[in-house]
C-alpha positions in Angstrom: -0.2 0.0 -0.1 1.2 3.4 -1.0 0.6 6.7 0.9 -1.7 8.5 2.2 -4.3 8.9 -1.2 -7.1 11.0 -1.4 -10.4 10.3 -3.6 -13.4 12.8 -4.2 -17.5 11.3 -4.3 -20.0 13.6 -5.2 -22.8 11.9 -3.8 -26.1 13.9 -5.1 -29.4 12.7 -2.8 -32.7 14.0 -3.6 -32.4 16.7 -0.3 -29.7 17.5 -0.1 -26.3 17.3 -2.1 -22.4 17.2 -1.4 -18.8 16.7 -2.5 -16.4 14.5 0.0 -13.7 14.1 0.1 -11.9 10.1 0.9 -8.1 10.1 2.1 -7.0 6.4 3.0 -4.1 4.9 4.7 -3.3 2.0 3.7 -5.2 0.3 6.8 -8.4 2.1 6.7 -10.8 5.7 5.1 -11.6 8.6 6.2 -14.0 10.7 5.3 -15.3 14.4 5.2 -17.4 16.8 3.7 -16.0 19.6 2.0 -19.2 20.8 0.1 -22.6 20.9 1.5 -25.7 22.5 -0.8 -29.7 21.8 -1.3 -31.6 20.3 -2.9 -35.3 19.9 -3.6 -37.9 20.0 -6.4 -38.4 22.7 -9.2 -42.3 23.7 -9.8 -42.5 25.3 -13.3 -46.1 25.1 -15.5 -47.6 22.2 -13.1 -44.6 20.1 -13.6 -42.2 19.0 -11.0 -38.5 19.1 -12.4 -34.9 18.9 -10.6 -32.5 21.8 -11.1 -29.8 19.2 -13.3 -27.3 22.4 -14.0 -28.3 23.9 -10.7 -26.5 21.1 -8.7 -23.4 20.9 -11.4 -22.8 24.1 -10.3 -22.4 23.9 -7.2 -20.2 20.8 -7.8 -17.9 22.2 -9.4 -17.6 25.0 -6.3 -17.2 22.1 -4.0 -14.3 21.1 -6.6 -12.8 23.5 -6.6 -12.9 23.5 -2.9 -11.3 20.5 -3.0 -8.5 21.4 -5.7 -7.1 24.2 -3.8 -7.0 22.7 -0.4 -5.5 18.9 -1.9 -3.5 19.8 -4.9 -2.0 17.1 -6.8 -2.6 14.7 -4.2 -6.4 13.7 -5.3 -6.3 10.4 -6.9 -10.2 10.0 -8.9 -13.6 11.4 -8.5 -16.9 9.8 -9.1 -20.5 10.9 -9.0 -23.9 8.9 -8.0 -27.6 9.8 -7.4 -30.8 9.0 -7.0 -32.5 7.0 -9.6 -34.5 7.4 -12.5 -34.4 10.4 -13.0 -32.4 12.0 -16.9 -31.8 14.6 -18.4 -31.7 14.3 -22.8 -29.3 15.7 -25.3 -29.4 17.1 -28.6 -26.2 16.2 -31.0 -24.0 19.7 -29.9 -24.7 17.6 -26.7 -27.2 20.5 -25.2 -29.6 19.9 -22.5 -33.2 20.4 -23.8 -35.3 21.3 -21.5 -35.4 20.9 -17.4 -35.0 17.0 -16.2 -37.9 15.8 -15.0 -38.6 14.4 -10.8 -39.5 10.9 -10.7 -41.8 12.1 -8.4 -44.2 13.8 -11.6 -47.9 12.2 -11.5 -48.2 12.6 -15.9 -46.4 8.7 -15.5 -49.5 7.8 -13.7 -51.5 7.2 -16.7 -48.3 5.0 -17.9 -48.9 2.0 -16.1 -51.9 0.3 -17.8 -50.7 1.8 -21.1 -47.9 0.0 -21.4 -49.2 -3.3 -20.0 -52.4 -2.7 -22.5 -48.9 -3.7 -25.0 -46.8 -6.1 -23.1 -48.7 -7.6 -20.3 -46.7 -7.1 -17.2 -46.1 -10.8 -15.7 -43.9 -10.6 -18.7 -42.3 -7.2 -19.0 -41.0 -8.5 -15.3 -39.7 -11.7 -16.8 -37.6 -9.2 -19.0 -36.4 -6.7 -16.8 -36.5 -7.9 -13.3 -38.0 -4.3 -12.4 -41.1 -3.5 -10.2 -43.6 -1.3 -12.5 -43.6 1.5 -10.5 -45.2 4.6 -12.2 -41.5 6.5 -10.8 -39.3 4.6 -13.6 -37.2 5.6 -16.4 -39.7 3.7 -18.8 -43.4 5.5 -17.3 -41.4 8.8 -18.5 -39.8 8.4 -21.8 -43.7 6.5 -22.2 -45.2 9.7 -21.3 -43.1 12.0 -23.2 -43.6 9.5 -26.6 -48.1 10.4 -25.3 -47.3 14.2 -24.7 -45.6 14.4 -28.3 -42.9 16.8 -26.8 -39.9 18.1 -28.2 -37.2 17.0 -26.3 -37.4 13.6 -26.5 -38.4 13.8 -31.0 -34.8 16.1 -30.6 -32.6 13.8 -28.4 -29.4 12.4 -29.0 -28.5 10.7 -26.0 -29.9 10.5 -22.8 -27.8 10.2 -19.4 -28.8 9.6 -16.0 -28.1 12.4 -14.0 -24.7 11.0 -12.8 -23.7 10.0 -16.2 -24.9 14.2 -17.3 -22.8 15.2 -14.9 -19.5 13.2 -16.1 -20.6 14.2 -20.0 -20.8 17.8 -18.3 -17.4 16.9 -16.8 -15.4 15.2 -19.1 -17.5 15.4 -22.7 -17.6 11.6 -22.9 -20.7 9.9 -22.8 -22.6 6.5 -21.6 -24.6 5.3 -19.3 -23.6 3.3 -16.1 -25.3 0.0 -16.1 -26.3 0.7 -12.0 -28.7 3.5 -12.6 -29.4 1.6 -16.0 -31.0 -0.5 -14.5 -33.5 0.7 -12.2 -35.6 2.0 -15.4 -37.1 -1.3 -16.7 -35.1 -0.8 -19.6 -32.1 -3.3 -19.0 -32.3 -7.6 -19.5 -32.2 -9.5 -17.0 -30.8 -12.1 -19.5 -28.7 -10.5 -21.4 -27.8 -6.9 -19.1 -28.5 -4.9 -22.6 -30.3 -2.4 -23.2 -33.6 -4.5 -23.8 -34.6 -3.2 -28.0 -36.7 -5.6 -28.4 -39.3 -4.4 -25.5 -39.2 -1.0 -26.0 -39.8 -1.7 -29.8 -43.1 -3.0 -28.9 -43.5 -0.7 -26.7 -43.3 2.3 -29.6 -40.1 4.2 -27.7 -37.3 5.1 -29.9 -33.8 3.9 -28.6 -31.2 5.7 -30.5 -30.7 8.0 -27.8 -29.7 4.1 -25.6 -26.1 4.6 -25.4 -23.4 2.4 -24.4 -23.4 0.7 -21.3 -20.3 1.0 -18.6 -20.1 -1.0 -16.3 -18.7 0.8 -12.6 -15.7 1.4 -12.4 -15.1 2.3 -16.1 -12.4 4.9 -16.8 -14.8 7.9 -18.4 -11.7 9.9 -19.0 -10.2 13.5 -17.2 -11.9 16.3 -16.4 -11.7 19.5 -19.2 -12.6 22.6 -20.8 -14.8 24.8 -19.1 -14.9 22.6 -15.8 -11.1 21.8 -15.3 -10.3 26.1 -15.3 -13.4 26.7 -13.1 -11.9 24.1 -11.0 -8.1 24.3 -11.6 -6.9 20.8 -11.6 -4.7 19.3 -14.1 -5.3 15.9 -15.8 -8.3 14.4 -12.4 -10.1 11.0 -14.0 -13.5 10.8 -13.4 -14.5 7.1 -12.7 -17.6 5.5 -12.8 -19.1 4.2 -10.1 -21.7 2.4 -8.7 -23.3 5.6 -9.6 -26.9 4.2 -7.9 -26.1 5.1 -5.0 -28.5 1.7 -3.8 -25.7 0.6 -5.3 -22.5 2.1 -4.1 -24.8 2.5 -0.6 -24.8 -2.2 -1.0 -21.2 -1.7 -1.2 -20.4 0.2 1.0 -21.9 -2.4 3.6 -19.7 -3.5 6.3 -20.1 -7.2 5.6 -16.6 -8.1 7.3 -17.4 -11.2 5.6 -20.1 -13.0 6.2 -22.6 -13.8 2.8 -25.8 -13.9 5.2 -26.9 -10.5 5.7 -30.2 -8.6 4.7 -29.3 -4.7 4.2 -31.3 -1.7 4.8 -30.4 1.9 3.0 -32.8 4.0 4.9 -32.8 7.6 3.5 -35.8 9.2 1.2 -36.7 5.9 0.0 -35.7 2.6 2.3 -34.7 -0.7 0.1 -34.1 -3.6 2.1 -32.8 -6.5 0.2 -29.7 -8.7 -0.5 -26.8 -10.2 -3.2 -28.3 -12.4 -5.6 -25.3 -14.1 -7.7 -28.6 -14.3 -10.1 -31.7 -12.3 -11.0 -35.3 -14.0 -9.3 -37.4 -13.0 -12.0 -40.4 -16.0 -10.6 -44.0 -14.6 -10.5 -44.1 -14.4 -6.9 -41.2 -12.0 -6.0 -42.9 -9.8 -9.2 -46.0 -10.3 -6.5 -44.4 -9.7 -3.9 -42.8 -6.5 -5.5 -38.7 -6.7 -5.9 -36.9 -5.6 -8.1 -33.1 -7.0 -9.5 -31.0 -4.0 -10.3 -27.7 -4.4 -11.1 -24.8 -4.4 -8.3 -20.6 -3.6 -8.2 -19.3 -7.0 -10.3 -22.0 -8.2 -11.8 -24.4 -9.7 -8.9 -27.8 -8.5 -8.4 -29.4 -6.2 -5.8 -32.8 -8.3 -5.2 -34.6 -5.3 -2.8 -37.7 -3.9 -2.5 -37.7 0.2 -2.6 -40.1 1.0 0.2 -41.4 4.4 1.2 -38.6 5.0 3.6 -38.3 8.9 5.3 -40.0 10.6 2.9 -43.1 10.3 5.1 -41.3 12.0 7.4 -39.8 14.7 5.8 -43.1 15.3 3.6 -45.4 15.7 7.4 -42.5 18.8 8.3 -42.2 20.3 4.6 -45.7 20.6 5.8 -46.0 21.9 8.9 -42.8 24.3 7.9 -44.7 25.4 5.4 -47.7 26.2 7.8 -44.9 27.9 10.1 -43.3 25.8 12.6 -40.3 24.4 11.5 -38.7 21.3 12.8 -35.1 19.1 11.9 -35.3 15.6 11.9 -33.7 15.4 16.2 -37.0 17.0 17.3 -38.9 15.0 14.9 -37.4 11.8 16.6 -38.0 13.1 20.7 -41.5 14.4 19.8 -42.0 10.5 18.0 -39.9 9.3 21.5 -42.2 10.8 23.6 -45.6 9.9 21.9 -47.8 6.8 22.8 -46.8 3.2 20.5 -48.7 1.9 18.5 -52.0 4.4 17.9 -52.5 3.1 15.1 -50.7 1.8 12.0 -50.1 2.7 8.3 -48.9 1.3 5.7 -46.2 3.3 4.4 -46.3 2.1 0.6 -50.2 3.6 0.0 -50.1 4.9 -3.6 -51.4 7.9 -1.5 -48.4 8.4 0.8 -45.6 8.6 -2.4 -46.9 12.3 -4.0 -46.1 15.4 -1.8 -48.8 17.5 -0.7 -49.9 17.7 3.0 -48.5 14.3 4.7 -50.8 14.4 8.5 -53.7 14.7 7.0 -53.2 11.8 4.2 -52.5 9.5 7.8 -55.5 10.8 8.9 -57.2 9.5 6.1 -56.1 5.8 6.1 -56.2 6.5 9.8 -59.6 6.5 9.5 -60.3 4.7 6.8 -59.3 1.3 8.0 -61.6 2.7 11.5 -58.2 3.6 13.7 -58.0 5.8 15.9 -56.1 9.2 14.2 -53.2 10.9 16.3 -53.7 13.4 18.2 -50.5 15.6 17.6 -47.7 15.7 15.5 -45.4 13.8 17.5 -48.0 10.2 17.2 -48.2 11.4 13.4 -43.9 11.5 13.4 -44.8 8.1 15.8 -46.4 6.6 13.6 -45.0 7.2 10.2 -42.1 5.2 12.1 -43.6 2.5 13.8 -45.2 1.8 9.8 -42.0 1.8 8.7 -40.0 -0.8 11.2 -43.7 -2.9 10.4 -42.9 -2.5 6.6 -39.2 -4.0 7.4 -40.4 -7.0 8.8 -43.1 -7.7 6.8 -40.0 -7.3 3.8 -37.8 -9.4 6.2 -40.3 -12.4 6.2 -40.4 -12.1 2.4 -36.7 -12.0 1.1 -35.5 -15.1 3.8 -38.7 -17.1 2.0 -37.5 -16.1 -1.6 -33.7 -17.1 -1.2 -33.6 -19.3 1.5 -31.2 -17.4 3.6 -32.2 -17.1 7.3 -30.8 -13.5 7.7 -30.7 -12.9 11.2 -28.2 -9.5 11.2 -29.8 -6.7 8.9 -27.3 -4.2 8.2 -28.8 -0.5 7.8 -26.5 2.7 5.7 -27.6 5.9 4.6 -28.5 9.2 6.6 -31.5 7.4 8.8 -28.8 5.5 10.1 -28.9 8.2 13.5 -32.9 8.1 13.3 -31.3 6.1 16.9 -35.6 5.5 18.1 -36.0 3.8 14.2 -33.3 1.8 14.6 -34.3 0.1 17.4 -37.8 -0.3 16.4 -36.0 -1.9 13.6 -34.9 -4.6 15.5 -37.4 -5.1 18.1 -40.0 -5.0 15.2 -37.8 -7.6 13.0 -35.4 -9.0 16.4 -32.7 -8.9 13.9 -29.9 -7.4 15.3 -29.0 -4.2 13.4 -25.5 -3.0 12.7 -25.9 0.7 12.0 -23.0 2.3 9.5 -21.7 3.9 8.4 -24.2 7.0 7.7 -22.0 7.6 4.9 -22.2 4.3 2.9 -22.6 5.4 -0.4 -19.8 8.0 -1.0 -18.2 4.9 1.3 -18.9 2.6 -1.6 -18.5 5.3 -4.2 -15.0 5.7 -3.2 -14.4 1.7 -3.0 -14.7 1.4 -6.5 -12.6 3.9 -7.4 -10.1 2.4 -5.2 -10.7 -1.0 -7.4 -10.5 1.0 -10.5 -7.2 2.7 -9.9 -5.9 -0.5 -8.4 -5.9 0.6 -4.9 -7.2 -2.4 -3.7 -8.5 -6.1 -5.5 -12.1 -7.0 -4.6 -14.7 -5.8 -2.8 -14.0 -7.6 -0.1 -10.8 -6.1 0.0 -12.9 -3.0 0.4 -15.3 -4.1 2.8 -13.3 -5.3 5.3 -11.1 -1.6 5.3 -14.7 -0.1 5.9 -15.0 -2.1 9.1 -11.6 -1.5 9.8 -12.3 2.1 9.4 -16.3 3.3 10.7 -17.6 1.6 14.4 -20.6 1.0 13.6 -24.2 1.4 16.5 -25.6 -2.3 17.5 -29.0 -2.6 18.7 -29.9 -5.8 20.2 -33.6 -6.7 19.8 -36.1 -6.6 22.8 -39.3 -9.0 22.9 -42.0 -7.6 22.7 -45.4 -9.4 22.5 -46.8 -5.2 21.6 -44.9 -5.9 18.5 -46.1 -8.6 17.5 -49.4 -7.6 18.1 -49.3 -4.8 16.4 -47.5 -6.6 12.4 -50.2 -9.2 13.1 -52.6 -5.8 12.9 -51.2 -3.8 10.2 -51.1 -7.5 8.0 -55.2 -8.3 8.5 -56.0 -4.8 7.7 -53.6 -4.9 5.0 -53.3 -7.6 3.2 -53.7 -6.7 0.0 -50.4 -5.1 0.1 -46.7 -6.4 -0.1 
């Protein structure tokens, strides 16, 4: 191993973005945020968009700060982000329009339209991806149905990290862990499923070359190079879908029989498989198959996550009451437990809006008491998450035959100690929480493999285990959790 080396991870989330520096001294990693900035939806003419250009400018600011501090010692950089969203480029590389936000509801009618052309069973068998209205496939169908000029003039469609990489290097390509979330790749061939897409009437000429994690995209050039003041800074693809990077950053320490939970705006719970499971029961239970680092499959379920809590916070702020997340967690801790239970994956909770009223409505519809305070509202949301985790974990055990007695939680949600303990109590698993920055850690591990610093993901995970001390939560036996779980199943038996 060489002396200290510094890698740069750009991590874009649905609420914020960061540019982080990761120092590796030959034994351990240490991370530091160089630049943090806000992110969020932009409502324009009734549609929801991302300010992707604004995010890029913030990234350049962060990279310039890193370059000024570290100089020539920077080894490389990699970019990851949330999944699904994209922008179109014309032949000259100009961005066409403002990229849409995956929660924009123009896509809702597209599910029925797609399944009229290719039935749901075949679609899942081919792509291994659950047909969610947020998927890239349905976004493109909505563009086609609206006859939008961006699609008609598109020379290349790039997902969010691919766009950033293009603006940095001038090179165009689609990183495969991100592309696999789109519902447009074939699980058997690991390529764009052109036959499937053509049956749907979608153009395919703008779909580019698929790059694996660790691909050398190029070096920072042009105006980006001038802004950053760097020299020959290499850019590599990483697990550009943030969940792929987060799973890579799990400190599994040689374990293979474990479940992971990437906890943030979305919760994604799953296991690492060698092959996809595209059987009818997997489809019915809501599992999806996404590509991971090194060719494995992330067999997982998307769960609403802390989105429900975030939207409660956003709504109360709009009404003049602002709470930080620590305050909300404290409020939930003080509230009466098990007032009511909700299915956090009910479609009503997927859109923006008055989330407390939506929770109240669903409680009344299921003939349960409504939360009588903000404290109880947040507690109901967190308990609903912990109960959903138990259900998904049981389904994972049944589908894979694994015992899954350990649950690794990574991501921002690891900071919510109340939810972590609820999860341990609800599932009966030992919960190992951390690192908080697992996404950036996984991002960096792929860069280290690409540059030859480490030889495998297993070696990288050992470094993660040696570098970050996790928090462990032992389950407490509780008949109340068992009772709440049975209640949830009886109320929402049609959902998974």
